[in-house]
C-alpha positions in Angstrom: 21.0 11.2 -27.6 19.6 14.1 -25.6 21.6 15.1 -22.6 21.0 17.6 -19.8 23.3 20.2 -21.4 20.8 20.4 -24.3 17.8 21.2 -22.1 18.8 24.8 -21.2 19.8 24.2 -17.6 22.2 26.5 -15.7 25.7 25.5 -14.9 24.9 25.2 -11.1 22.2 22.7 -11.9 24.4 20.8 -14.4 27.1 20.6 -11.7 24.5 19.1 -9.2 23.3 16.7 -11.9 26.8 15.5 -12.4 27.4 15.2 -8.7 24.3 13.1 -8.3 25.3 10.7 -11.0 22.5 11.4 -13.5 23.6 10.4 -17.0 20.8 11.3 -19.3 17.3 12.8 -18.8 14.2 10.6 -18.7 11.5 11.0 -21.3 9.3 13.2 -19.1 12.3 15.4 -18.2 13.2 15.8 -21.9 9.7 16.9 -22.8 8.9 19.1 -19.7 12.1 20.9 -18.9 12.5 22.9 -22.1 8.8 23.9 -22.1 8.8 25.1 -18.5 12.1 27.0 -19.0 11.2 28.7 -22.2 7.5 29.3 -22.1 5.1 31.1 -19.6 2.6 28.3 -19.6 0.5 26.0 -17.4 1.4 22.3 -17.9 -0.3 19.0 -17.4 2.3 16.2 -17.4 1.2 12.5 -17.2 3.9 10.0 -16.4 4.2 6.9 -14.2 5.8 6.9 -10.8 9.5 6.5 -10.9 10.0 8.3 -14.3 11.7 11.3 -12.8 8.8 13.7 -12.4 10.4 15.5 -9.4 13.4 16.6 -11.5 11.1 17.5 -14.4 9.5 20.3 -12.4 12.3 20.8 -9.8 15.0 21.9 -12.2 12.9 24.5 -14.0 11.4 25.8 -10.7 14.9 26.3 -9.1 16.2 28.0 -12.2 13.4 30.6 -12.1 13.8 31.5 -8.5 15.1 35.1 -7.9 17.5 34.8 -5.0 17.4 38.6 -4.5 13.9 38.3 -3.2 13.1 36.7 0.1 9.5 36.1 -0.6 8.1 32.7 -1.4 8.1 32.2 -5.2 7.3 28.5 -5.6 4.8 26.2 -3.9 4.8 22.4 -4.4 1.7 20.5 -3.0 2.1 16.7 -2.4 -0.4 14.2 -0.9 1.6 12.8 2.0 4.2 13.7 4.6 6.7 11.1 3.3 6.4 12.5 -0.3 6.7 16.0 1.0 9.9 15.2 2.8 11.2 13.3 -0.2 10.6 16.2 -2.6 12.2 18.6 -0.2 15.3 16.5 0.0 15.5 16.2 -3.8 15.1 20.0 -4.3 17.9 20.6 -1.8 20.2 18.2 -3.7 19.4 19.9 -7.0 20.1 23.3 -5.6 23.3 22.4 -3.6 25.5 24.6 -5.6 23.1 27.6 -5.6 24.1 29.7 -2.6 21.2 31.1 -0.5 18.5 28.9 -1.9 16.0 28.0 0.9 13.4 25.2 0.7 11.0 24.4 3.6 8.8 21.4 4.1 5.4 22.0 5.7 3.4 18.9 6.8 1.3 17.6 9.7 2.6 15.6 12.6 5.4 18.2 13.3 5.5 21.4 15.3 3.6 24.1 13.4 5.4 26.9 15.3 8.8 25.5 14.2 7.6 25.4 10.7 6.4 29.0 11.0 9.8 30.1 12.2 11.5 28.4 9.2 9.1 30.3 6.9 9.8 33.6 8.6 13.5 33.1 8.1 12.9 33.0 4.4 11.6 30.2 2.1 12.0 30.6 -1.7 10.2 27.2 -2.2 7.6 25.6 0.1 6.8 21.9 -0.2 3.6 21.2 1.6 0.8 18.8 2.2 -2.6 20.4 1.5 -4.0 20.0 5.1 -1.2 21.6 6.9 -0.8 24.3 4.2 -4.5 25.3 4.5 -4.2 25.4 8.3 -1.2 27.7 8.2 -2.9 30.0 5.7 -6.0 30.3 7.9 -3.7 31.2 10.8 -1.9 33.8 8.7 1.4 32.0 9.3 2.2 31.8 5.7 2.0 34.2 2.6 1.7 32.8 -0.9 0.0 35.8 -2.4 3.1 36.5 -4.6 4.2 33.1 -5.7 5.1 32.6 -9.4 4.6 28.8 -9.7 2.4 26.3 -8.0 3.2 22.6 -8.6 0.5 19.9 -8.0 2.5 16.7 -7.6 0.7 13.3 -7.7 -2.5 15.2 -8.4 -4.6 12.1 -8.9 -3.6 10.8 -5.5 -4.4 14.1 -3.8 -7.8 14.1 -5.2 -8.3 10.4 -4.3 -7.5 11.4 -0.7 -10.2 14.1 -0.7 -8.0 17.2 -1.0 -10.0 18.9 -3.7 -11.5 21.5 -1.5 -8.2 22.1 0.3 -6.4 22.7 -3.0 -9.2 25.0 -4.1 -8.9 27.1 -0.9 -5.1 27.2 -1.2 -5.1 28.3 -4.8 -7.6 31.1 -4.0 -4.7 32.7 -2.0 -2.3 32.7 -4.9 -2.0 35.2 -7.8 -4.3 34.8 -10.8 -1.3 35.1 -13.1 0.7 32.3 -11.4 1.8 29.3 -13.5 0.4 25.9 -12.5 2.2 22.7 -13.3 0.2 19.6 -12.7 2.1 16.2 -12.6 0.1 12.9 -12.3 0.5 9.2 -12.9 -3.1 8.8 -14.1 -5.7 11.1 -15.6 -9.1 10.3 -14.0 -11.9 12.8 -14.6 -11.2 14.6 -11.3 -7.7 15.5 -12.5 -9.2 16.8 -15.8 -11.6 18.9 -13.7 -8.9 20.5 -11.6 -7.0 21.3 -14.8 -10.2 22.9 -16.2 -10.9 24.9 -13.0 -7.5 26.2 -12.1 -5.4 26.3 -15.2 -5.3 28.4 -18.4 -5.0 26.5 -21.6 -2.4 24.2 -20.3 0.0 22.3 -22.5 -0.1 18.5 -22.1 2.8 16.1 -22.0 2.1 12.3 -21.9 4.9 9.8 -21.4 3.5 6.5 -22.7 -0.3 6.1 -22.8 -2.5 7.5 -20.1 -2.7 5.3 -17.0 -0.4 2.7 -18.6 2.2 0.8 -16.5 5.9 1.0 -17.3 7.2 -1.9 -19.4 10.0 -2.4 -16.9 7.5 -4.2 -14.6 6.1 -7.6 -15.2 2.7 -8.6 -13.7 1.8 -12.0 -12.2 -1.1 -13.3 -10.2 -1.5 -16.3 -7.9 -4.9 -17.8 -7.3 -5.4 -19.1 -3.8 -8.2 -20.0 -1.3 -9.4 -17.2 1.0 -7.5 -18.6 4.0 -4.2 -19.1 2.1 -3.2 -15.4 1.5 -0.6 -15.3 4.3 0.9 -18.8 3.6 1.1 -17.8 -0.1 2.9 -14.5 0.8 5.4 -16.5 2.8 6.1 -18.8 -0.1 6.5 -15.9 -2.5 9.0 -14.3 -0.2 10.9 -17.6 0.5 11.3 -18.4 -3.2 12.9 -15.0 -3.8 15.8 -14.9 -1.2 17.1 -11.5 -2.3 13.6 -9.9 -2.2 13.4 -6.2 -1.3 9.7 -5.6 -1.4 6.7 -3.3 -0.7 3.7 -5.4 0.4 0.3 -3.6 0.0 -2.8 -4.3 2.1 -6.1 -2.6 1.9 -6.6 -1.5 5.5 -4.4 -0.2 8.4 -5.5 -3.2 10.5 -4.5 -5.8 7.9 -1.2 -3.9 7.3 -0.2 -4.1 11.0 -1.4 -7.7 11.3 0.6 -8.9 8.3 3.7 -7.1 9.4 3.5 -8.6 12.9 3.0 -12.1 11.5 6.1 -11.7 9.2 8.2 -10.5 12.2 7.0 -13.4 14.3 8.0 -15.8 11.6 11.5 -14.4 11.5 11.3 -12.0 8.5 12.7 -8.5 8.5 9.5 -6.5 8.1 7.9 -3.3 9.2 4.4 -1.7 8.9 3.7 1.8 7.4 0.2 3.2 7.9 -1.6 6.3 9.1 -1.9 5.3 12.7 1.8 5.6 13.2 3.2 8.9 14.5 5.4 11.0 12.2 8.5 10.0 14.1 7.6 6.3 13.8 6.9 6.6 10.1 10.3 8.4 9.6 12.1 5.7 11.4 10.4 2.9 9.4 11.2 4.6 6.1 14.8 5.2 7.2 15.2 1.5 8.0 13.6 0.5 4.7 15.8 2.9 2.6 18.9 1.6 4.5 17.8 -2.0 3.8 17.6 -2.8 7.5 14.0 -3.8 6.7 13.6 -6.2 3.8 9.8 -5.9 3.5 7.7 -2.8 4.0 4.0 -3.6 4.6 2.0 -0.5 3.7 -1.4 1.0 3.0 -1.8 2.9 -0.3 -2.0 6.3 1.4 1.2 5.8 3.5 3.1 4.4 0.5 2.9 7.6 -1.5 6.2 8.6 0.1 8.1 5.4 -1.0 10.6 6.6 -3.5 13.3 3.8 -3.5 15.0 2.8 -6.7 16.0 -0.8 -5.7 12.7 -2.4 -4.8 12.6 -5.7 -6.6 9.0 -6.7 -5.9 5.6 -5.2 -5.2 3.3 -7.8 -3.6 -0.4 -7.0 -3.6 -1.5 -9.0 -0.5 -4.9 -7.5 -1.3 -6.0 -5.6 -4.4 -7.0 -2.0 -3.8 -10.6 -0.8 -3.7 -9.9 1.6 -6.5 -8.5 -0.3 -9.4 -6.6 2.7 -10.7 -4.5 2.6 -7.5 -2.8 -0.5 -8.8 -0.8 1.7 -11.2 0.7 3.6 -8.2 1.5 0.3 -6.4 3.3 -1.3 -9.3 5.2 1.9 -10.0 7.1 1.4 -6.7 9.3 -1.1 -8.6 11.0 -1.1 -12.0 12.4 2.4 -11.3 15.4 4.3 -12.7 15.7 1.9 -15.7 15.6 -1.3 -13.5 13.2 -4.2 -13.9 10.7 -5.3 -11.2 7.8 -7.6 -10.6 4.3 -6.9 -9.4 2.8 -10.0 -7.8 -0.9 -10.2 -6.9 -2.5 -12.7 -4.5 -6.2 -13.2 -5.5 -9.2 -15.4 -4.8 -11.5 -16.6 -7.6 -14.0 -13.8 -6.8 -11.3 -11.2 -7.5 -10.3 -12.5 -11.0 -12.6 -10.0 -12.6 -10.4 -7.2 -11.1 -7.4 -8.6 -12.9 -9.2 -8.2 -16.2 -10.1 -4.6 -15.3 -6.5 -3.8 -14.3 -5.2 -5.3 -17.6 -7.3 -2.8 -19.5 -6.0 0.1 -17.4 -2.3 -0.7 -17.5 -2.2 -2.0 -21.1 -0.4 -5.2 -20.1 -1.4 -8.8 -19.6 -1.0 -10.7 -16.3 0.7 -14.0 -16.2 -1.0 -16.6 -14.0 1.6 -18.5 -12.0 1.5 -21.3 -9.4 2.4 -20.8 -5.8 5.9 -22.4 -5.4 6.1 -25.8 -3.8 8.2 -26.6 -0.7 10.7 -28.4 -2.8 11.1 -25.5 -5.2 11.6 -23.1 -2.3 14.2 -25.3 -0.6 16.1 -25.8 -3.8 16.1 -22.0 -4.5 17.3 -21.2 -1.0 20.1 -23.8 -1.1 21.6 -22.6 -4.4 21.2 -18.9 -3.4 23.2 -19.7 -0.3 25.8 -21.5 -2.4 26.1 -18.5 -4.7 26.6 -16.1 -1.8 29.4 -18.3 -0.4 31.1 -18.6 -3.8 31.1 -14.9 -4.5 31.7 -13.7 -0.9 35.1 -12.2 -0.2 36.6 -14.1 2.8 37.5 -12.1 5.9 41.1 -11.9 6.7 40.2 -12.0 10.4 39.5 -15.8 10.0 43.2 -16.4 9.0 44.2 -16.4 12.6 41.8 -19.3 13.4 42.3 -21.2 10.2 44.8 -23.8 11.6 42.5 -24.7 14.5 39.5 -24.9 12.1 41.4 -27.2 9.8 42.4 -29.4 12.7 38.9 -29.6 14.1 37.4 -30.5 10.6 40.3 -32.7 9.4 38.3 -35.9 9.7 35.5 -34.7 7.5 35.6 -35.4 3.7 34.8 -32.6 1.3 31.3 -34.0 0.7 30.6 -34.3 4.5 31.8 -30.8 5.0 29.6 -29.4 2.3 26.6 -31.3 3.7 27.1 -30.2 7.2 27.8 -26.6 6.4 24.7 -26.2 4.2 22.5 -28.1 6.6 23.0 -25.4 9.2 21.1 -22.9 7.1 19.1 -25.2 4.8 17.5 -27.4 7.4 15.1 -24.7 8.8 13.5 -24.3 5.4 13.5 -28.0 4.7 12.0 -29.1 8.0 9.4 -26.3 7.9 8.1 -27.2 4.4 8.1 -30.9 5.0 5.4 -30.3 7.6 3.4 -28.0 5.4 0.7 -29.0 2.9 1.1 -27.6 -0.6 -1.2 -24.7 -1.4 -3.9 -25.9 -3.8 -5.1 -23.6 -6.6 -9.0 -23.5 -6.4 -10.6 -25.5 -9.2 -12.9 -23.9 -11.7 -15.9 -25.6 -10.1 -15.3 -24.0 -6.7 -17.2 -20.9 -6.1 -16.0 -17.9 -4.1 -18.1 -16.1 -1.4 -17.3 -12.9 -3.1 -18.5 -13.9 -6.6 -21.9 -14.9 -8.0 -21.5 -18.5 -7.0 -23.0 -20.3 -4.0 -26.5 -19.2 -4.7 -27.4 -22.4 -3.0 -26.6 -21.8 0.7 -27.1 -25.5 1.6 -23.6 -25.7 3.2 -23.9 -22.3 5.0 -25.7 -20.9 8.0 -27.0 -17.3 7.9 -26.4 -15.5 11.2 -28.0 -12.5 12.9 -25.7 -10.1 14.8 -26.8 -7.1 16.8 -24.4 -4.6 15.2 -25.3 -2.3 12.4 -24.9 1.2 10.9 -25.6 2.9 14.2 -22.5 1.2 15.5 -20.5 3.0 12.7 -20.2 -0.1 10.6 -20.7 -0.6 6.9 -20.6 -4.0 5.3 -16.9 -3.9 4.7 -16.0 -2.8 8.2 -18.3 -5.5 9.7 -16.7 -8.1 7.5 -13.3 -7.0 8.7 -14.4 -7.1 12.3 -15.8 -10.7 11.9 -12.7 -11.9 10.0 -10.4 -10.6 12.7 -12.5 -11.8 15.7 -12.9 -15.2 14.2 -9.4 -15.4 12.7 -11.1 -16.4 9.4 -9.9 -15.8 5.9 -11.4 -12.9 4.0 -13.7 -15.3 2.0 -14.9 -17.3 4.9 -17.5 -14.7 5.7 -20.0 -13.8 2.9 -23.3 -12.2 2.0 -22.9 -9.4 4.6 -26.1 -7.2 4.8 -25.9 -4.3 7.2 -29.1 -2.6 8.6 -29.4 0.2 11.1 -29.3 -1.8 14.3 -28.5 -5.3 13.2 -26.9 -7.2 10.3 -26.7 -10.6 8.6 -23.8 -12.7 7.3 -23.2 -16.2 6.0 -20.5 -18.7 7.2 -20.0 -22.4 6.3 -22.0 -24.7 8.6 -18.8 -26.5 9.8 -17.7 -23.2 11.5 -21.0 -22.6 13.3 -19.8 -23.5 16.8 -16.8 -21.2 16.3 -18.9 -18.3 15.3 -21.3 -18.7 18.2 -18.7 -19.4 20.8 -16.3 -16.6 20.0 -18.7 -13.8 19.0 -21.1 -14.2 21.9 -18.2 -13.6 24.3 -17.1 -10.3 22.7 -17.9 -6.7 23.2 -17.7 -3.8 20.7 -17.4 -0.3 22.2 -18.7 -1.5 25.5 -21.7 -3.2 23.9 -22.1 -7.0 24.3 -22.2 -8.7 20.9 -25.1 -11.1 20.3 -25.1 -13.6 17.4 -27.8 -16.1 16.5 -28.6 -18.5 13.6 -31.6 -17.4 11.5 -34.4 -19.8 10.9 -34.8 -21.1 7.4 -37.8 -20.1 5.4 -39.7 -22.9 3.8 -40.4 -20.7 0.8 -39.1 -17.5 -0.6 -35.5 -18.8 -0.9 -32.8 -16.9 -2.7 -30.2 -14.9 -0.8 -32.1 -14.0 2.4 -35.2 -12.6 0.8 -37.1 -13.1 4.1 -34.3 -11.2 5.9 -34.8 -8.1 3.8 -38.6 -8.2 4.2 -38.1 -8.3 8.0 -35.6 -5.4 7.9 -38.1 -3.1 6.2 -40.3 -3.2 9.3 -37.8 -1.1 11.1 -37.4 -1.3 14.9 -41.2 -1.5 15.4 -43.1 -4.5 14.0 -41.5 -7.9 13.8 -39.1 -7.3 16.7 -39.0 -8.6 20.2 -36.7 -6.9 22.7 -34.7 -5.2 20.0 -34.2 -8.4 17.9 -36.0 -9.4 14.7 -38.7 -12.1 15.1 -38.1 -15.5 13.7 -34.8 -16.1 15.3 -33.6 -18.8 17.7 -30.6 -18.7 19.9 -27.6 -20.7 18.7 -26.5 -21.0 22.3 -29.4 -23.0 23.7 -28.7 -26.6 24.5 -25.2 -26.2 23.0 -22.9 -28.2 25.2 -19.9 -27.4 23.0 -20.6 -23.7 23.4 -20.9 -24.0 27.2 -17.7 -26.0 27.5 -15.9 -23.5 25.3 -17.1 -20.6 27.4 -15.9 -22.4 30.6 -12.5 -23.0 29.1 -12.4 -19.3 28.0 -13.3 -18.1 31.4 -10.7 -20.4 33.0 -8.0 -19.3 30.7 -8.7 -15.5 30.9 
């Protein structure tokens, strides 16, 4: 078996490795470290998150630093502040027995002048996010003209986040003879392009197949109706009492909303997304690492800094827009040789994405049923029993033991067990007795997102006076409608966005709700106006008449800024008027 002593590492590094409890190198470390120590070469290393990539480039980089020179000799670029800080922390641990080694983190959201002072005091290695690094270079606060090595960590994610030009500008300020080490979980064409543009005949190391998920992670999906995502999430959490999870949402707004709902329902949860300040994000991550927070609800961008070995589950509350991102999500669990589960909550219209992901990760998903209330209550009950059986009793209770025995003397063993467990068990039991079981949609049911429901007989098509000039695309408008109406994601369909107005479909049973709520809203100081479109006697098919009207622009076919052929959904609507009066009274 290969060990760290066989890789050519210095005694100071081996001492740190022993101190940190590393036993044997991972596959990417076995392959990368000897190459980077022995050869003057560029390198492309492809390995999944959680396989030890930081040590794979960190150990060789540290060993090649000349402590006699104060200049910056190594630059590590990473996509996010969290990952930047994580790498810096790891590099400092690796070099703990190397006197005089200085590593500085450079990232946005912190004082740029403080970071400049740290650099001026000497920094052998700089770990930076591309945006802040480019900013400091342009202000002449930093000099990387003599670096020996540039590491591009999580290269695929940096490119997904739009940092290609920043990386290009940064590398222009580095020596042409520098070594470039690129580490990535996946190999999309953009990563191949950066290797072509900025590297000289790089060696390539691949751990497993490209873009393939680790075998330590199992993948399951749960099919639900559009409005059942959150109830499904609660059940998945409740049926796993010892869960320590990362929950992924697609947008910052959904991330915050799901976290708030979980907290309201008594769960230990926190949100991590780009709208939080750096201090807030640091506090959230600290709480999660210390297990004061059981569930971290995050966006994909914010989650790049999650490097925690003990995560038991990844829950995909929503699938990512970019299918390849799923690999990064699932890589948050099953780390350091441990097993983990990646669970996906999907609607019927998203099933095609499951098939696409299976091809990318090289593994099959297992379809599972959302647990019933009885299953959850049983799991919680026996989990509690197990905790009690294995818990070491506190000696502090001995003082009160005689009084407790006296107070409970009349209870039989059976009554005592019943009463004791009822204290904790009843809250689950009473809650799930009141809840309907979540039903898996049948094959005959069609999803708004899919090709089904070509017949809009059970839906109304609505006009709304918001469009591209309000800064909305179809996805943003759909999110706005979903949140305003408190609808599930699939309750709003067939969204078509024009310049100054848009169309969308909603089930007829929800018509009053749509008209009553939306016509009492404003967006950016502008009053929202919603009406039901008139049906065409001919032409049919997915709003063909709507598209014909939209081509006329703001000129022909419009009256007072609205397309012709519309009637107000508010006229003669007594329910709408009474709702408006109630709303005014309560506001």
